[in-house]
Biotite code that builds the C-alpha atoms (Angstrom):
import biotite.structure as struc

atoms = struc.array([
    struc.Atom([-57.766, 19.798, 2.307], chain_id="A", res_id=1, res_name="UNK", atom_name="CA", element="C"),
    struc.Atom([-55.166, 18.674, 5.013], chain_id="A", res_id=2, res_name="UNK", atom_name="CA", element="C"),
    struc.Atom([-54.544, 15.585, 3.178], chain_id="A", res_id=3, res_name="UNK", atom_name="CA", element="C"),
    struc.Atom([-52.707, 17.603, 0.460], chain_id="A", res_id=4, res_name="UNK", atom_name="CA", element="C"),
    struc.Atom([-50.763, 19.716, 3.056], chain_id="A", res_id=5, res_name="UNK", atom_name="CA", element="C"),
    struc.Atom([-48.840, 16.854, 4.611], chain_id="A", res_id=6, res_name="UNK", atom_name="CA", element="C"),
    struc.Atom([-48.808, 15.346, 0.560], chain_id="A", res_id=7, res_name="UNK", atom_name="CA", element="C"),
    struc.Atom([-47.303, 18.723, -0.273], chain_id="A", res_id=8, res_name="UNK", atom_name="CA", element="C"),
    struc.Atom([-45.173, 18.862, 3.174], chain_id="A", res_id=9, res_name="UNK", atom_name="CA", element="C"),
    struc.Atom([-43.823, 15.432, 1.927], chain_id="A", res_id=10, res_name="UNK", atom_name="CA", element="C"),
    struc.Atom([-42.140, 16.975, -0.641], chain_id="A", res_id=11, res_name="UNK", atom_name="CA", element="C"),
    struc.Atom([-41.004, 19.641, 0.379], chain_id="A", res_id=12, res_name="UNK", atom_name="CA", element="C"),
    struc.Atom([-39.539, 17.582, 2.860], chain_id="A", res_id=13, res_name="UNK", atom_name="CA", element="C"),
    struc.Atom([-37.682, 15.063, 0.968], chain_id="A", res_id=14, res_name="UNK", atom_name="CA", element="C"),
    struc.Atom([-36.804, 18.415, -1.554], chain_id="A", res_id=15, res_name="UNK", atom_name="CA", element="C"),
    struc.Atom([-34.906, 20.424, 0.942], chain_id="A", res_id=16, res_name="UNK", atom_name="CA", element="C"),
    struc.Atom([-33.557, 16.061, 1.782], chain_id="A", res_id=17, res_name="UNK", atom_name="CA", element="C"),
    struc.Atom([-31.947, 15.302, -1.230], chain_id="A", res_id=18, res_name="UNK", atom_name="CA", element="C"),
    struc.Atom([-30.969, 19.159, -1.453], chain_id="A", res_id=19, res_name="UNK", atom_name="CA", element="C"),
    struc.Atom([-29.099, 17.909, 2.067], chain_id="A", res_id=20, res_name="UNK", atom_name="CA", element="C"),
    struc.Atom([-28.047, 15.247, 0.693], chain_id="A", res_id=21, res_name="UNK", atom_name="CA", element="C"),
    struc.Atom([-26.291, 16.930, -1.968], chain_id="A", res_id=22, res_name="UNK", atom_name="CA", element="C"),
    struc.Atom([-24.747, 20.114, -0.126], chain_id="A", res_id=23, res_name="UNK", atom_name="CA", element="C"),
    struc.Atom([-22.882, 18.010, 1.369], chain_id="A", res_id=24, res_name="UNK", atom_name="CA", element="C"),
    struc.Atom([-21.352, 15.228, -0.705], chain_id="A", res_id=25, res_name="UNK", atom_name="CA", element="C"),
    struc.Atom([-20.330, 19.108, -2.880], chain_id="A", res_id=26, res_name="UNK", atom_name="CA", element="C"),
    struc.Atom([-18.067, 19.405, 0.650], chain_id="A", res_id=27, res_name="UNK", atom_name="CA", element="C"),
    struc.Atom([-15.356, 17.794, 1.958], chain_id="A", res_id=28, res_name="UNK", atom_name="CA", element="C"),
    struc.Atom([-12.689, 19.319, 5.260], chain_id="A", res_id=29, res_name="UNK", atom_name="CA", element="C"),
    struc.Atom([-8.990, 19.415, 4.595], chain_id="A", res_id=30, res_name="UNK", atom_name="CA", element="C"),
    struc.Atom([-7.751, 19.521, 8.727], chain_id="A", res_id=31, res_name="UNK", atom_name="CA", element="C"),
    struc.Atom([-4.589, 20.651, 9.605], chain_id="A", res_id=32, res_name="UNK", atom_name="CA", element="C"),
    struc.Atom([-1.364, 20.384, 8.365], chain_id="A", res_id=33, res_name="UNK", atom_name="CA", element="C"),
    struc.Atom([-2.832, 18.245, 5.178], chain_id="A", res_id=34, res_name="UNK", atom_name="CA", element="C"),
    struc.Atom([-3.364, 18.918, 1.529], chain_id="A", res_id=35, res_name="UNK", atom_name="CA", element="C"),
    struc.Atom([-5.687, 17.705, -1.009], chain_id="A", res_id=36, res_name="UNK", atom_name="CA", element="C"),
    struc.Atom([-5.874, 16.947, -4.093], chain_id="A", res_id=37, res_name="UNK", atom_name="CA", element="C"),
    struc.Atom([-7.967, 16.459, -6.572], chain_id="A", res_id=38, res_name="UNK", atom_name="CA", element="C"),
    struc.Atom([-9.694, 14.107, -8.489], chain_id="A", res_id=39, res_name="UNK", atom_name="CA", element="C"),
    struc.Atom([-11.381, 14.870, -11.411], chain_id="A", res_id=40, res_name="UNK", atom_name="CA", element="C"),
    struc.Atom([-13.856, 11.250, -13.089], chain_id="A", res_id=41, res_name="UNK", atom_name="CA", element="C"),
    struc.Atom([-13.352, 13.120, -16.839], chain_id="A", res_id=42, res_name="UNK", atom_name="CA", element="C"),
    struc.Atom([-10.187, 15.512, -16.651], chain_id="A", res_id=43, res_name="UNK", atom_name="CA", element="C"),
    struc.Atom([-7.963, 13.146, -14.794], chain_id="A", res_id=44, res_name="UNK", atom_name="CA", element="C"),
    struc.Atom([-6.245, 14.371, -11.643], chain_id="A", res_id=45, res_name="UNK", atom_name="CA", element="C"),
    struc.Atom([-5.945, 18.068, -11.532], chain_id="A", res_id=46, res_name="UNK", atom_name="CA", element="C"),
    struc.Atom([-2.403, 20.315, -11.568], chain_id="A", res_id=47, res_name="UNK", atom_name="CA", element="C"),
    struc.Atom([-3.884, 21.836, -8.579], chain_id="A", res_id=48, res_name="UNK", atom_name="CA", element="C"),
    struc.Atom([-3.567, 21.779, -4.384], chain_id="A", res_id=49, res_name="UNK", atom_name="CA", element="C"),
    struc.Atom([-6.494, 22.072, -1.585], chain_id="A", res_id=50, res_name="UNK", atom_name="CA", element="C"),
    struc.Atom([-5.285, 24.052, 1.497], chain_id="A", res_id=51, res_name="UNK", atom_name="CA", element="C"),
    struc.Atom([-6.721, 23.287, 4.604], chain_id="A", res_id=52, res_name="UNK", atom_name="CA", element="C"),
    struc.Atom([-10.596, 24.990, 5.492], chain_id="A", res_id=53, res_name="UNK", atom_name="CA", element="C"),
    struc.Atom([-13.410, 23.802, 3.797], chain_id="A", res_id=54, res_name="UNK", atom_name="CA", element="C"),
    struc.Atom([-13.640, 23.423, -0.286], chain_id="A", res_id=55, res_name="UNK", atom_name="CA", element="C"),
    struc.Atom([-16.245, 22.732, -2.414], chain_id="A", res_id=56, res_name="UNK", atom_name="CA", element="C"),
    struc.Atom([-16.191, 19.519, -5.221], chain_id="A", res_id=57, res_name="UNK", atom_name="CA", element="C"),
    struc.Atom([-18.767, 18.038, -7.899], chain_id="A", res_id=58, res_name="UNK", atom_name="CA", element="C"),
    struc.Atom([-20.405, 15.225, -6.296], chain_id="A", res_id=59, res_name="UNK", atom_name="CA", element="C"),
    struc.Atom([-19.922, 12.137, -7.708], chain_id="A", res_id=60, res_name="UNK", atom_name="CA", element="C"),
    struc.Atom([-17.276, 13.156, -10.588], chain_id="A", res_id=61, res_name="UNK", atom_name="CA", element="C"),
    struc.Atom([-14.272, 14.845, -8.880], chain_id="A", res_id=62, res_name="UNK", atom_name="CA", element="C"),
    struc.Atom([-12.565, 13.198, -5.071], chain_id="A", res_id=63, res_name="UNK", atom_name="CA", element="C"),
    struc.Atom([-10.320, 14.738, -2.772], chain_id="A", res_id=64, res_name="UNK", atom_name="CA", element="C"),
    struc.Atom([-6.876, 12.348, -2.347], chain_id="A", res_id=65, res_name="UNK", atom_name="CA", element="C"),
    struc.Atom([-6.081, 13.338, 1.165], chain_id="A", res_id=66, res_name="UNK", atom_name="CA", element="C"),
    struc.Atom([-2.527, 13.943, 1.995], chain_id="A", res_id=67, res_name="UNK", atom_name="CA", element="C"),
    struc.Atom([-0.707, 14.259, 5.698], chain_id="A", res_id=68, res_name="UNK", atom_name="CA", element="C"),
    struc.Atom([2.169, 16.804, 5.390], chain_id="A", res_id=69, res_name="UNK", atom_name="CA", element="C"),
    struc.Atom([3.584, 16.946, 8.228], chain_id="A", res_id=70, res_name="UNK", atom_name="CA", element="C"),
    struc.Atom([7.171, 15.495, 9.101], chain_id="A", res_id=71, res_name="UNK", atom_name="CA", element="C"),
    struc.Atom([6.718, 11.854, 10.237], chain_id="A", res_id=72, res_name="UNK", atom_name="CA", element="C"),
    struc.Atom([9.435, 9.060, 11.163], chain_id="A", res_id=73, res_name="UNK", atom_name="CA", element="C"),
    struc.Atom([9.438, 6.298, 8.968], chain_id="A", res_id=74, res_name="UNK", atom_name="CA", element="C"),
    struc.Atom([12.549, 3.401, 10.173], chain_id="A", res_id=75, res_name="UNK", atom_name="CA", element="C"),
    struc.Atom([14.330, 1.596, 7.050], chain_id="A", res_id=76, res_name="UNK", atom_name="CA", element="C"),
    struc.Atom([16.128, -1.915, 8.318], chain_id="A", res_id=77, res_name="UNK", atom_name="CA", element="C"),
    struc.Atom([19.367, -2.781, 6.570], chain_id="A", res_id=78, res_name="UNK", atom_name="CA", element="C"),
    struc.Atom([21.745, -5.604, 6.062], chain_id="A", res_id=79, res_name="UNK", atom_name="CA", element="C"),
    struc.Atom([24.799, -4.333, 3.978], chain_id="A", res_id=80, res_name="UNK", atom_name="CA", element="C"),
    struc.Atom([29.048, -5.644, 3.886], chain_id="A", res_id=81, res_name="UNK", atom_name="CA", element="C"),
    struc.Atom([31.305, -3.323, 4.374], chain_id="A", res_id=82, res_name="UNK", atom_name="CA", element="C"),
    struc.Atom([34.799, -2.539, 2.870], chain_id="A", res_id=83, res_name="UNK", atom_name="CA", element="C"),
    struc.Atom([36.104, -5.656, 4.225], chain_id="A", res_id=84, res_name="UNK", atom_name="CA", element="C"),
    struc.Atom([33.241, -7.689, 3.575], chain_id="A", res_id=85, res_name="UNK", atom_name="CA", element="C"),
    struc.Atom([31.294, -7.700, 7.470], chain_id="A", res_id=86, res_name="UNK", atom_name="CA", element="C"),
    struc.Atom([28.332, -8.546, 7.282], chain_id="A", res_id=87, res_name="UNK", atom_name="CA", element="C"),
    struc.Atom([26.290, -5.154, 9.057], chain_id="A", res_id=88, res_name="UNK", atom_name="CA", element="C"),
    struc.Atom([22.408, -4.864, 9.964], chain_id="A", res_id=89, res_name="UNK", atom_name="CA", element="C"),
    struc.Atom([21.599, -0.729, 10.031], chain_id="A", res_id=90, res_name="UNK", atom_name="CA", element="C"),
    struc.Atom([18.282, 0.836, 10.715], chain_id="A", res_id=91, res_name="UNK", atom_name="CA", element="C"),
    struc.Atom([17.785, 4.460, 9.192], chain_id="A", res_id=92, res_name="UNK", atom_name="CA", element="C"),
    struc.Atom([15.372, 6.650, 11.413], chain_id="A", res_id=93, res_name="UNK", atom_name="CA", element="C"),
    struc.Atom([13.934, 9.290, 8.629], chain_id="A", res_id=94, res_name="UNK", atom_name="CA", element="C"),
    struc.Atom([11.930, 12.020, 8.978], chain_id="A", res_id=95, res_name="UNK", atom_name="CA", element="C"),
    struc.Atom([10.720, 12.990, 6.138], chain_id="A", res_id=96, res_name="UNK", atom_name="CA", element="C"),
    struc.Atom([6.702, 14.808, 4.349], chain_id="A", res_id=97, res_name="UNK", atom_name="CA", element="C"),
    struc.Atom([6.272, 15.279, 1.157], chain_id="A", res_id=98, res_name="UNK", atom_name="CA", element="C"),
    struc.Atom([6.454, 18.921, -1.279], chain_id="A", res_id=99, res_name="UNK", atom_name="CA", element="C"),
    struc.Atom([3.198, 20.375, -0.830], chain_id="A", res_id=100, res_name="UNK", atom_name="CA", element="C"),
    struc.Atom([3.143, 21.473, -4.780], chain_id="A", res_id=101, res_name="UNK", atom_name="CA", element="C"),
    struc.Atom([4.027, 18.301, -6.083], chain_id="A", res_id=102, res_name="UNK", atom_name="CA", element="C"),
    struc.Atom([1.196, 16.050, -4.839], chain_id="A", res_id=103, res_name="UNK", atom_name="CA", element="C"),
    struc.Atom([-0.363, 15.620, -7.975], chain_id="A", res_id=104, res_name="UNK", atom_name="CA", element="C"),
    struc.Atom([2.499, 14.598, -9.793], chain_id="A", res_id=105, res_name="UNK", atom_name="CA", element="C"),
    struc.Atom([3.491, 11.927, -6.803], chain_id="A", res_id=106, res_name="UNK", atom_name="CA", element="C"),
    struc.Atom([-0.233, 11.118, -7.161], chain_id="A", res_id=107, res_name="UNK", atom_name="CA", element="C"),
    struc.Atom([-0.383, 10.293, -10.808], chain_id="A", res_id=108, res_name="UNK", atom_name="CA", element="C"),
    struc.Atom([3.194, 8.574, -10.942], chain_id="A", res_id=109, res_name="UNK", atom_name="CA", element="C"),
    struc.Atom([4.193, 7.414, -7.213], chain_id="A", res_id=110, res_name="UNK", atom_name="CA", element="C"),
    struc.Atom([0.397, 7.315, -5.309], chain_id="A", res_id=111, res_name="UNK", atom_name="CA", element="C"),
    struc.Atom([-0.566, 8.441, -2.917], chain_id="A", res_id=112, res_name="UNK", atom_name="CA", element="C"),
    struc.Atom([1.122, 6.004, -0.536], chain_id="A", res_id=113, res_name="UNK", atom_name="CA", element="C"),
    struc.Atom([4.868, 7.066, -1.822], chain_id="A", res_id=114, res_name="UNK", atom_name="CA", element="C"),
    struc.Atom([6.364, 6.452, 1.046], chain_id="A", res_id=115, res_name="UNK", atom_name="CA", element="C"),
    struc.Atom([6.150, 3.179, 1.063], chain_id="A", res_id=116, res_name="UNK", atom_name="CA", element="C"),
    struc.Atom([6.960, 2.812, -2.492], chain_id="A", res_id=117, res_name="UNK", atom_name="CA", element="C"),
    struc.Atom([9.948, 4.591, -2.095], chain_id="A", res_id=118, res_name="UNK", atom_name="CA", element="C"),
    struc.Atom([11.349, 5.085, 0.715], chain_id="A", res_id=119, res_name="UNK", atom_name="CA", element="C"),
    struc.Atom([12.872, 1.675, 1.146], chain_id="A", res_id=120, res_name="UNK", atom_name="CA", element="C"),
    struc.Atom([14.280, 1.547, -2.032], chain_id="A", res_id=121, res_name="UNK", atom_name="CA", element="C"),
    struc.Atom([15.681, 4.454, -2.216], chain_id="A", res_id=122, res_name="UNK", atom_name="CA", element="C"),
    struc.Atom([17.599, 3.882, 1.540], chain_id="A", res_id=123, res_name="UNK", atom_name="CA", element="C"),
    struc.Atom([18.876, 0.173, 0.525], chain_id="A", res_id=124, res_name="UNK", atom_name="CA", element="C"),
    struc.Atom([20.319, 1.239, -2.182], chain_id="A", res_id=125, res_name="UNK", atom_name="CA", element="C"),
    struc.Atom([22.524, 4.420, -0.390], chain_id="A", res_id=126, res_name="UNK", atom_name="CA", element="C"),
    struc.Atom([23.095, 3.011, 2.823], chain_id="A", res_id=127, res_name="UNK", atom_name="CA", element="C"),
    struc.Atom([24.354, 0.061, 0.769], chain_id="A", res_id=128, res_name="UNK", atom_name="CA", element="C"),
    struc.Atom([26.612, 2.579, -1.337], chain_id="A", res_id=129, res_name="UNK", atom_name="CA", element="C"),
    struc.Atom([27.765, 4.196, 1.032], chain_id="A", res_id=130, res_name="UNK", atom_name="CA", element="C"),
    struc.Atom([28.453, 1.324, 2.961], chain_id="A", res_id=131, res_name="UNK", atom_name="CA", element="C"),
    struc.Atom([30.878, -0.403, 0.823], chain_id="A", res_id=132, res_name="UNK", atom_name="CA", element="C"),
    struc.Atom([33.012, 2.182, 0.492], chain_id="A", res_id=133, res_name="UNK", atom_name="CA", element="C"),
    struc.Atom([33.956, 1.994, 4.769], chain_id="A", res_id=134, res_name="UNK", atom_name="CA", element="C"),
    struc.Atom([35.574, -0.805, 6.797], chain_id="A", res_id=135, res_name="UNK", atom_name="CA", element="C"),
    struc.Atom([33.638, -2.236, 9.912], chain_id="A", res_id=136, res_name="UNK", atom_name="CA", element="C"),
    struc.Atom([36.158, -0.220, 12.570], chain_id="A", res_id=137, res_name="UNK", atom_name="CA", element="C"),
    struc.Atom([35.428, 2.885, 10.522], chain_id="A", res_id=138, res_name="UNK", atom_name="CA", element="C"),
    struc.Atom([32.160, 2.111, 10.653], chain_id="A", res_id=139, res_name="UNK", atom_name="CA", element="C"),
    struc.Atom([32.492, 2.652, 14.112], chain_id="A", res_id=140, res_name="UNK", atom_name="CA", element="C"),
    struc.Atom([35.091, 5.317, 14.950], chain_id="A", res_id=141, res_name="UNK", atom_name="CA", element="C"),
    struc.Atom([33.720, 7.461, 11.979], chain_id="A", res_id=142, res_name="UNK", atom_name="CA", element="C"),
    struc.Atom([29.492, 7.362, 12.766], chain_id="A", res_id=143, res_name="UNK", atom_name="CA", element="C"),
    struc.Atom([28.828, 10.180, 12.064], chain_id="A", res_id=144, res_name="UNK", atom_name="CA", element="C"),
    struc.Atom([30.886, 10.796, 9.218], chain_id="A", res_id=145, res_name="UNK", atom_name="CA", element="C"),
    struc.Atom([28.916, 7.466, 7.485], chain_id="A", res_id=146, res_name="UNK", atom_name="CA", element="C"),
    struc.Atom([25.660, 9.326, 8.984], chain_id="A", res_id=147, res_name="UNK", atom_name="CA", element="C"),
    struc.Atom([26.765, 12.497, 7.437], chain_id="A", res_id=148, res_name="UNK", atom_name="CA", element="C"),
    struc.Atom([27.104, 11.047, 4.150], chain_id="A", res_id=149, res_name="UNK", atom_name="CA", element="C"),
    struc.Atom([23.988, 8.945, 3.865], chain_id="A", res_id=150, res_name="UNK", atom_name="CA", element="C"),
    struc.Atom([21.789, 12.371, 5.043], chain_id="A", res_id=151, res_name="UNK", atom_name="CA", element="C"),
    struc.Atom([23.417, 14.116, 2.121], chain_id="A", res_id=152, res_name="UNK", atom_name="CA", element="C"),
    struc.Atom([22.848, 11.327, -0.320], chain_id="A", res_id=153, res_name="UNK", atom_name="CA", element="C"),
    struc.Atom([19.939, 10.812, 0.281], chain_id="A", res_id=154, res_name="UNK", atom_name="CA", element="C"),
    struc.Atom([18.374, 13.972, 0.563], chain_id="A", res_id=155, res_name="UNK", atom_name="CA", element="C"),
    struc.Atom([19.722, 14.721, -2.858], chain_id="A", res_id=156, res_name="UNK", atom_name="CA", element="C"),
    struc.Atom([17.995, 11.694, -4.132], chain_id="A", res_id=157, res_name="UNK", atom_name="CA", element="C"),
    struc.Atom([14.744, 12.008, -2.130], chain_id="A", res_id=158, res_name="UNK", atom_name="CA", element="C"),
    struc.Atom([14.570, 14.847, -3.672], chain_id="A", res_id=159, res_name="UNK", atom_name="CA", element="C"),
    struc.Atom([13.707, 13.213, -7.534], chain_id="A", res_id=160, res_name="UNK", atom_name="CA", element="C"),
    struc.Atom([10.409, 11.616, -6.113], chain_id="A", res_id=161, res_name="UNK", atom_name="CA", element="C"),
    struc.Atom([9.003, 14.953, -4.466], chain_id="A", res_id=162, res_name="UNK", atom_name="CA", element="C"),
    struc.Atom([9.814, 14.229, -0.793], chain_id="A", res_id=163, res_name="UNK", atom_name="CA", element="C"),
    struc.Atom([11.554, 16.323, 1.641], chain_id="A", res_id=164, res_name="UNK", atom_name="CA", element="C"),
    struc.Atom([14.054, 14.397, 4.494], chain_id="A", res_id=165, res_name="UNK", atom_name="CA", element="C"),
    struc.Atom([13.977, 16.894, 7.495], chain_id="A", res_id=166, res_name="UNK", atom_name="CA", element="C"),
    struc.Atom([16.517, 14.191, 9.131], chain_id="A", res_id=167, res_name="UNK", atom_name="CA", element="C"),
    struc.Atom([18.356, 11.196, 8.883], chain_id="A", res_id=168, res_name="UNK", atom_name="CA", element="C"),
    struc.Atom([20.021, 9.448, 10.994], chain_id="A", res_id=169, res_name="UNK", atom_name="CA", element="C"),
    struc.Atom([21.584, 6.138, 11.715], chain_id="A", res_id=170, res_name="UNK", atom_name="CA", element="C"),
    struc.Atom([20.249, 4.582, 15.379], chain_id="A", res_id=171, res_name="UNK", atom_name="CA", element="C"),
    struc.Atom([20.878, 1.233, 15.209], chain_id="A", res_id=172, res_name="UNK", atom_name="CA", element="C"),
    struc.Atom([24.788, -0.167, 14.145], chain_id="A", res_id=173, res_name="UNK", atom_name="CA", element="C"),
    struc.Atom([25.917, -4.063, 14.312], chain_id="A", res_id=174, res_name="UNK", atom_name="CA", element="C"),
    struc.Atom([28.139, -6.402, 13.697], chain_id="A", res_id=175, res_name="UNK", atom_name="CA", element="C"),
    struc.Atom([28.138, -10.395, 13.446], chain_id="A", res_id=176, res_name="UNK", atom_name="CA", element="C"),
    struc.Atom([28.456, -11.923, 17.081], chain_id="A", res_id=177, res_name="UNK", atom_name="CA", element="C"),
    struc.Atom([31.982, -13.437, 15.452], chain_id="A", res_id=178, res_name="UNK", atom_name="CA", element="C"),
    struc.Atom([33.291, -9.744, 14.587], chain_id="A", res_id=179, res_name="UNK", atom_name="CA", element="C"),
    struc.Atom([31.554, -8.033, 17.549], chain_id="A", res_id=180, res_name="UNK", atom_name="CA", element="C"),
    struc.Atom([34.023, -10.600, 20.116], chain_id="A", res_id=181, res_name="UNK", atom_name="CA", element="C"),
    struc.Atom([37.267, -9.669, 17.922], chain_id="A", res_id=182, res_name="UNK", atom_name="CA", element="C"),
    struc.Atom([36.309, -6.855, 18.200], chain_id="A", res_id=183, res_name="UNK", atom_name="CA", element="C"),
    struc.Atom([35.637, -6.959, 21.839], chain_id="A", res_id=184, res_name="UNK", atom_name="CA", element="C"),
    struc.Atom([39.022, -8.368, 23.229], chain_id="A", res_id=185, res_name="UNK", atom_name="CA", element="C"),
    struc.Atom([40.757, -6.139, 21.082], chain_id="A", res_id=186, res_name="UNK", atom_name="CA", element="C"),
    struc.Atom([39.281, -2.948, 23.316], chain_id="A", res_id=187, res_name="UNK", atom_name="CA", element="C"),
    struc.Atom([40.825, -5.145, 26.751], chain_id="A", res_id=188, res_name="UNK", atom_name="CA", element="C"),
    struc.Atom([44.097, -5.485, 24.870], chain_id="A", res_id=189, res_name="UNK", atom_name="CA", element="C"),
    struc.Atom([44.797, -2.345, 24.480], chain_id="A", res_id=190, res_name="UNK", atom_name="CA", element="C"),
    struc.Atom([43.238, -1.131, 27.608], chain_id="A", res_id=191, res_name="UNK", atom_name="CA", element="C"),
    struc.Atom([45.548, -3.409, 29.543], chain_id="A", res_id=192, res_name="UNK", atom_name="CA", element="C"),
    struc.Atom([48.283, -2.173, 27.194], chain_id="A", res_id=193, res_name="UNK", atom_name="CA", element="C"),
    struc.Atom([47.991, 1.242, 28.448], chain_id="A", res_id=194, res_name="UNK", atom_name="CA", element="C"),
    struc.Atom([47.247, 0.330, 31.555], chain_id="A", res_id=195, res_name="UNK", atom_name="CA", element="C"),
    struc.Atom([50.975, -1.705, 31.550], chain_id="A", res_id=196, res_name="UNK", atom_name="CA", element="C"),
    struc.Atom([52.514, 1.758, 29.969], chain_id="A", res_id=197, res_name="UNK", atom_name="CA", element="C"),
    struc.Atom([51.220, 3.924, 32.866], chain_id="A", res_id=198, res_name="UNK", atom_name="CA", element="C"),
    struc.Atom([52.520, 1.713, 35.513], chain_id="A", res_id=199, res_name="UNK", atom_name="CA", element="C"),
    struc.Atom([55.802, 1.870, 33.630], chain_id="A", res_id=200, res_name="UNK", atom_name="CA", element="C"),
    struc.Atom([55.600, 5.990, 33.518], chain_id="A", res_id=201, res_name="UNK", atom_name="CA", element="C"),
    struc.Atom([54.717, 5.534, 36.696], chain_id="A", res_id=202, res_name="UNK", atom_name="CA", element="C"),
    struc.Atom([57.674, 3.796, 37.451], chain_id="A", res_id=203, res_name="UNK", atom_name="CA", element="C"),
    struc.Atom([60.119, 6.171, 35.457], chain_id="A", res_id=204, res_name="UNK", atom_name="CA", element="C"),
    struc.Atom([58.707, 8.857, 37.897], chain_id="A", res_id=205, res_name="UNK", atom_name="CA", element="C"),
    struc.Atom([58.844, 7.675, 40.907], chain_id="A", res_id=206, res_name="UNK", atom_name="CA", element="C"),
    struc.Atom([62.541, 6.481, 40.137], chain_id="A", res_id=207, res_name="UNK", atom_name="CA", element="C"),
    struc.Atom([63.935, 10.122, 38.931], chain_id="A", res_id=208, res_name="UNK", atom_name="CA", element="C"),
    struc.Atom([62.079, 11.123, 42.320], chain_id="A", res_id=209, res_name="UNK", atom_name="CA", element="C"),
    struc.Atom([64.292, 9.249, 44.442], chain_id="A", res_id=210, res_name="UNK", atom_name="CA", element="C"),
    struc.Atom([67.794, 9.605, 42.470], chain_id="A", res_id=211, res_name="UNK", atom_name="CA", element="C"),
    struc.Atom([67.340, 13.255, 42.044], chain_id="A", res_id=212, res_name="UNK", atom_name="CA", element="C"),
    struc.Atom([67.901, 13.550, 46.178], chain_id="A", res_id=213, res_name="UNK", atom_name="CA", element="C"),
    struc.Atom([71.179, 11.799, 45.338], chain_id="A", res_id=214, res_name="UNK", atom_name="CA", element="C"),
    struc.Atom([71.845, 13.832, 42.484], chain_id="A", res_id=215, res_name="UNK", atom_name="CA", element="C"),
    struc.Atom([71.719, 17.012, 43.939], chain_id="A", res_id=216, res_name="UNK", atom_name="CA", element="C"),
    struc.Atom([74.028, 15.686, 47.056], chain_id="A", res_id=217, res_name="UNK", atom_name="CA", element="C"),
    struc.Atom([76.441, 14.281, 45.000], chain_id="A", res_id=218, res_name="UNK", atom_name="CA", element="C"),
    struc.Atom([76.025, 18.188, 43.243], chain_id="A", res_id=219, res_name="UNK", atom_name="CA", element="C"),
    struc.Atom([76.922, 19.365, 46.780], chain_id="A", res_id=220, res_name="UNK", atom_name="CA", element="C"),
    struc.Atom([79.598, 17.943, 47.838], chain_id="A", res_id=221, res_name="UNK", atom_name="CA", element="C"),
    struc.Atom([81.287, 17.962, 44.160], chain_id="A", res_id=222, res_name="UNK", atom_name="CA", element="C"),
    struc.Atom([81.467, 21.838, 46.054], chain_id="A", res_id=223, res_name="UNK", atom_name="CA", element="C"),
    struc.Atom([82.433, 21.738, 48.998], chain_id="A", res_id=224, res_name="UNK", atom_name="CA", element="C"),
])
């Protein structure tokens, strides 16, 4: 009798364990700032997106693909040429995130690592295109304009891949050593020329100050 009771308890425990395992396999969590796309073994990628929280799926048939939808940084270093054929080293910092509603298309067309596949090639293409319209001097003096042009073109291009760019900025811009030395020498010469000009005008003012009493005395002698 006792043996039958223990046998029944063992069977019941086994059923509970199997049921618990199946229930656990049928649940998955989507953390804050993330979204999930469901891949079905029979129907492929589903066209809906699951939000934050706990969700059900069919065990061994469906699989959740989790995407981080928070804004994340991505640095892209590029070596390209300016309008006057100077080699330019540029690093672009991008804050990006996917368009949540387009995640099924992104996963199907590009993949879960969409950022590593799309951003480097698109960024390099846009940077080379924009920088080629400016000479080396303009890249320095009109850096804000260059950054804005890159941001506008890259934002439009990234939208074709279901990517939103929250911020785009040029964080690093350098030239070859010879050109940098030439620019520095030019700046030093310009500063020296400005100093000479200031000294020249200062001397003229001092002469005017010295001559002013003489002019006044001459006028007084004329009136007398």
